[in-house]
N, C-alpha and C positions, 0 to 999 in steps of 0.2 A: 252654429259656431262649434269647432271643436277645440276645447283648451285644455292644456297641460298646466298643471299646479305641482311645483314641488314643495315640500314642507306642508303638504295638504292637510295633516291632521292638528297643525298649530292654529293659534287663534287667528292669524292673519290668513293662512292659507284656507280656512272654512269661511271666513269672510269674504275673500276673494270667490269662492264658489258661490256664495249666496248672492253676490253683487252681480254675477253674470246670469241670473234668471234661469231660462231654460236652455243655456247651452250644454253641450255634452261634455262632461268633465271627466279628465284622467287625473287622478290625484295619487301623488308619488309620496311616500315617507319611509321612514325606518319603521320596522326593521325588514320591510319587503324590499325595499329600493333605497340603496345608498348613493346618493348624487355625487360623492366623491369617488365612486369606483367607475372607471371608463367603460368597463365591461358591461355594467348595468345598462350605460346609455346605449352602446352598440347593440345591445338585446332589444331594446325598446323599439315597437313599430307602430305604424299608423301615420295619419297625415293631420297636421294640426294648422288651424288659423291664428291661434293665440297661445302663448304660453307666460306663465309668471314664474320665473326662477327665484323661487322664495325661501328656500331652506336656509337656515342659519343658526348659528350657536354663538355664545360668548364663552371666553375663557374662565371667566370668574377671578381672574389674577391681575392685580394690579402692578404688582413687582416684577419687573423684567428679570431681576436675580432669581426669584423663586419660581418662574415659569418653567413647567415641566415640558419636555418633548411632546408628550401625549397631549396636553392642553394645546399646544402651538399647532400640531398637525391636524388635530380635531377640527380646529377653527379653520385652517387653510383649506382642508378638504370639504368642509361643508360650504363655506362662504365664498371661496374663490373657485376651486375645482369645479363644485357643482355648477357654478354659472358658466365657466369656460367648456366643460365637457357638454353642457346642455345646449349653448349656442353652436358649438360644432356640430352636433348631430342635428339640430333644427336646420342649420344651414345646409347641410349635407344630404339630409334624406328626409327630415320630417315635416318641412314646409316648402314642398315642391310648388306649391302655387302662391308662395309669398305669405306674409301674415306679420303679426306684431309680437314683440317680447318686451316684458316689463321685468328687469332685474331689481330684486329688492336689495338696496344698499341701506343707507342710513345718515342721519345727521352725523354720525360718527366718521361717516366718508368725507366729510365737508369741513370738520372742525376738531381741534384736539379732543383727544378723550382720555386723560390720564387714568382714570378708572379701569381701562382695559385697553393698553396700547394695541394689543394684537388684533382685538376685534376692529379697532379703527384702521389698522394697517390693512386687514382684508376688505374693508369697505370703501377705503380710497381706491384699492386696486379695482374693484367692481367697478367705481365711477369711470377710473382711467381706462379700464377696458371697454366700457359701453361706448365712450365717446370715441375711442379709436377704431373700434371695429364697425361703427355705424356705416360709414362710406362704403365698405364693401358689401354689407349686407343690403344696403339700399340699392345696390345693381341687380340683386335678386329679388327685388319687390319686398324685402323684410325690413321693418322698422324695430329699433331697439332703444329703449329709455330706461334709466334708473330711477328707482323710487326712494326717496330719502326721508323717511318719517322720524319724528322725534319720538319721545317716549309713548309707547302704546300699552294698554291695559292688556297684554299677553304674558305668558308664563317667561317670556326671556328676560323681563324686568326683576332684578334680584330683590327679595323680599326687603333687604336692609335699605333700599331706595325708596320703597313707597312709603309715603308719608313724610319724606323730607325733600322732596323734588319742589323746586319754585316753580313749575309749570303742571297743569292739570295732565293726566293720563288721557290719551285719545281713546275713544272706541274703535275696535277693529275694523266695524262697519264704515267709519269716516275715512279710515285708510283705504280700504277696500274701494270706496267711491273715487279717491283720487288715484288709485292704481287704475281704475277702467278709463278714467280721464286721459291718463297717461298713455295707455293701450290705444285709445281711439285718435290721439293728437295726430296731426299731420307732420309734425316734424319729427326728426329722429337724432339720437345721440344726446338726448338732454338729460338732464337731472332734476327731478320734481321734488321740491322740498314741502313736507307736509307737516304743518305745526297746528295747534288747536286753532281751529276755525280759520285756516288759511292753507291754501295751496298754490305754489308758484313755482313756475320754472326758473331754476338758478341761472344767475347772469355770471358766467366765468369771465374774470378779468383777463385782457390779454397781456401777455408776458412782455417784458420790455425788450426792445429790439436793439440792434447794435447801434453803437454811437458814432 
């Protein structure tokens, strides 16, 4: 297996690589590779069987009134553009024989997150994109699923939250095992919720129809 991992130097990225065993890994991360730069993706070559689009950041800002342009665009580029550009290039060039993609979203993509509304915005977008793009990718033999972990013991969790959370921090290895499960699942367009000692495919409610 040849696998691509963005955010490869982070805690989850390294755990994903470890969970893949003897797979051939291409690990992409700053400063060498900016997932929010379309030209970087266009310059990437090779063929891949699996991809973990995992790069992501928080803004660290709860107040929308105090949000800076820099905070906003940094989150959008890393969390949203990195997934869209990655999927585009994988579909167009880098997965010619089909494959499987896991995009790291978050529980923040399924629930309100007042402590960082922009992070929540980007993760809701990732889940919506995954669900919407899945049918056309399936026609090319490519599956795509979103991974929605809760709080994990990585550097993305702010220090001020540690010790005050009402749930334990998950080990990156546990989340990585869930990511491999999502990678190998037969279904596509799903969102896998990862909570302490629990991994489940989220069941989206049907929207109300006309009366």
